[in-house]
MIKETI-281342 format. One record per residue (C-alpha): residue in one letter; y, x, z. Coordinates in Angstrom, 2 decimals. Layout:
% residues N
PT type       v       u       w
PT    A       Y       X       Z
...
//
This chain:
% residues 76
PT type       v       u       w
PT    M   -2.51  -12.30   11.67
PT    S   -2.91  -14.53    8.66
PT    E   -5.12  -13.75    5.63
PT    K   -2.14  -14.17    3.30
PT    Q   -1.24  -11.09    1.25
PT    L    1.57   -9.18    2.83
PT    S    4.10   -7.04    1.13
PT    F    3.46   -3.37    1.19
PT    D    6.21   -2.89    3.79
PT    E    4.93   -5.70    5.90
PT    A    1.45   -4.47    5.88
PT    M    2.67   -0.99    6.81
PT    S    4.79   -2.31    9.61
PT    R    1.97   -4.38   11.08
PT    L   -0.52   -1.31   10.74
PT    Q    2.04    0.54   12.81
PT    E    2.13   -2.16   15.34
PT    V   -1.73   -2.23   15.50
PT    V   -1.95    1.60   15.80
PT    N    0.73    1.45   18.69
PT    Q   -1.18   -1.41   20.56
PT    L   -4.46    0.57   20.33
PT    D   -2.82    3.75   21.51
PT    N   -0.68    2.16   24.33
PT    S   -2.74   -0.63   25.75
PT    D   -5.55   -1.20   28.12
PT    L   -7.17   -3.63   25.87
PT    S  -10.53   -5.13   26.18
PT    L  -13.38   -3.87   23.95
PT    E  -13.35   -7.06   22.05
PT    D   -9.50   -6.86   21.52
PT    S   -9.72   -3.30   20.49
PT    I  -12.35   -3.99   17.99
PT    S  -10.47   -6.96   16.56
PT    L   -7.44   -4.82   16.26
PT    F   -9.49   -2.01   14.61
PT    E  -10.69   -4.30   12.04
PT    E   -7.28   -5.57   11.28
PT    G   -6.00   -2.05   10.91
PT    L   -8.82   -1.36    8.45
PT    R   -8.09   -4.40    6.37
PT    L   -4.33   -3.47    6.36
PT    S   -5.13    0.15    5.48
PT    S   -7.21   -1.05    2.58
PT    Q   -4.59   -3.44    1.47
PT    C   -1.88   -0.72    1.55
PT    N   -4.23    1.80   -0.40
PT    K   -4.86   -0.83   -3.08
PT    Q   -1.10   -1.56   -3.38
PT    L   -0.28    2.15   -3.63
PT    K   -2.86    2.50   -6.44
PT    E   -1.42   -0.33   -8.23
PT    F    2.04    1.19   -7.82
PT    E    0.95    4.52   -9.23
PT    E   -0.71    2.84  -12.25
PT    K    2.78    1.03  -12.89
PT    I    4.65    4.15  -12.64
PT    E    2.35    5.92  -15.04
PT    S    2.49    3.04  -17.39
PT    I    6.38    3.05  -17.38
PT    T    6.45    6.82  -17.59
PT    D    4.00    6.81  -20.64
PT    E    5.97    4.03  -22.24
PT    Y    9.24    6.05  -21.82
PT    Q    7.58    9.32  -23.09
PT    V    6.42    7.41  -26.34
PT    K   10.01    6.11  -26.94
PT    E   11.43    9.72  -26.22
PT    D    8.81   11.11  -28.80
PT    L    9.80    8.57  -31.44
PT    N   13.50    9.29  -30.93
PT    H   12.90   13.03  -31.35
PT    E   10.76   12.33  -34.46
PT    S   13.53   10.23  -36.09
PT    T   16.18   12.87  -35.53
PT    D   14.15   15.70  -36.87
//
């Protein structure tokens, strides 16, 4: 798999493929380790992207809340 940044969905899909290969194949030890390493990289990438998504949602929510608070203050 290339080192380019995959989208979250692409990375999750590839991670599922890796898990399936590890579960359902008679792989050599070298191939298993290689797939395991790829799986760890993909998992790390997905966790990083999820954290970024959470931060974005918090930012949007905070911004919306500030606007709502300002609207309530102006109508009081």
